[in-house]
C-alpha positions in Angstrom: 70.9 127.6 102.1 73.1 130.1 103.8 76.4 129.0 105.3 77.0 130.5 108.7 80.5 131.4 109.9 79.9 129.0 112.8 79.7 126.1 110.4 82.9 127.1 108.7 84.6 127.4 112.1 83.4 123.9 113.1 84.5 122.4 109.8 88.1 123.8 110.2 88.2 122.9 113.9 87.3 119.3 113.1 89.7 119.2 110.2 92.5 120.5 112.4 92.0 118.2 115.5 90.7 115.2 113.7 92.6 115.4 110.4 92.1 111.9 109.0 89.3 110.5 111.0 89.2 106.9 112.3 91.6 104.1 111.6 88.9 102.6 109.3 89.3 105.6 107.0 93.0 105.8 107.2 95.4 103.6 105.3 93.2 100.5 104.9 94.2 100.3 101.2 97.9 100.4 102.2 97.8 97.6 104.8 100.4 94.9 104.2 100.1 91.3 105.4 102.8 90.3 107.9 103.3 86.8 109.5 104.4 86.3 113.0 104.8 82.7 114.2 102.2 81.5 111.7 99.7 84.3 112.5 98.9 86.7 109.7 98.2 90.3 110.6 97.8 93.5 108.5 100.0 96.4 109.1 100.3 100.0 107.9 104.0 100.6 107.2 105.7 103.8 108.4 108.9 104.2 106.4 109.5 108.0 106.2 110.5 110.2 109.1 107.2 112.0 108.8 105.1 108.8 108.9 107.1 107.6 111.9 106.7 110.9 113.8 102.9 110.7 113.3 102.6 106.9 114.0 99.2 106.1 115.4 98.6 109.6 116.9 95.0 110.7 116.9 93.7 107.2 115.9 90.4 106.1 117.4 90.9 102.4 117.1 92.8 99.5 115.5 91.3 96.4 114.0 91.7 93.1 116.0 94.8 91.9 114.0 96.0 95.3 112.6 98.9 97.5 113.6 101.7 99.7 112.4 105.2 98.5 111.4 108.0 101.1 111.7 110.9 100.5 109.3 114.3 102.0 109.9 117.4 102.1 107.7 119.7 100.4 110.2 119.5 98.5 113.4 119.8 100.7 116.6 118.2 101.1 120.0 114.8 102.6 119.2 112.7 104.9 121.4 109.0 105.5 121.3 106.5 107.5 123.3 102.7 107.9 123.3 102.2 111.7 122.9 98.8 112.4 121.3 98.1 108.6 121.1 94.7 107.6 122.4 95.2 103.9 122.1 96.7 101.5 124.6 99.4 99.8 122.6 102.0 97.0 122.9 105.2 97.4 120.9 107.5 94.6 119.7 111.1 95.6 118.8 112.4 93.4 116.0 116.0 93.0 114.8 117.3 93.0 111.2 116.8 89.2 111.1 113.1 89.4 112.0 113.6 88.2 115.6 111.6 89.9 118.4 114.1 91.3 120.9 111.8 93.2 123.3 108.1 93.7 123.9 106.7 96.5 126.0 103.2 97.9 126.9 102.5 101.6 126.5 99.9 103.9 128.1 97.8 106.4 126.1 99.1 110.0 126.1 102.2 109.1 128.1 105.4 110.9 127.6 107.4 108.0 129.1 110.1 106.8 126.7 110.0 103.2 125.7 113.5 102.2 124.6 114.3 98.8 123.0 116.4 96.6 125.2 118.5 95.7 122.2 119.2 97.1 118.8 116.2 96.8 116.4 115.5 97.7 112.8 111.7 97.4 113.1 109.0 98.2 115.7 105.6 96.7 115.5 102.7 98.4 117.4 99.5 96.5 118.1 96.6 96.8 120.5 97.8 96.4 124.1 98.2 92.8 125.1 98.0 91.5 121.5 101.4 89.8 121.6 100.7 88.1 125.0 97.2 87.0 123.9 98.7 85.4 120.7 101.4 83.7 122.8 104.2 85.7 121.1 107.4 86.4 123.0 111.0 87.6 122.7 112.9 85.3 120.3 109.9 84.6 118.0 110.4 85.3 114.3 108.5 87.8 112.2 108.4 87.3 108.4 109.0 90.7 107.0 108.5 90.8 103.2 111.1 92.7 101.1 108.3 95.1 100.0 108.4 96.9 103.3 111.7 98.6 102.4 110.3 100.3 99.3 109.3 103.9 99.6 
């Protein structure tokens, strides 16, 4: 079988614009259980600057009770946007004690900045509306295991 240059181009095009495929193929092995008000979810943890910059960009989907937890070294007012993010997401900002201090909805591909209302050490992204559907609100506690701080 002869490989045509068009096939090579297509392969590199797909690799460039869809580098890791769907959520189902990304990070499933690294999902960590997290408990919010008695509800257990599974999260991918973004600890490094590189992981945080990428976040959920280019993802096709999230599982029903899956998301991404962003972990920062210290508590501060956090800012997020949705550049290159196809998913409709909700974000909960969480302080160092595990208390939700703000929840916001975010639109796909938006460059609008979503800044936490109060200082936060964590940010939890889930499918849009997830927090409301689960009856979670500002003031609720998130059990964050110590293992999230390991790199």
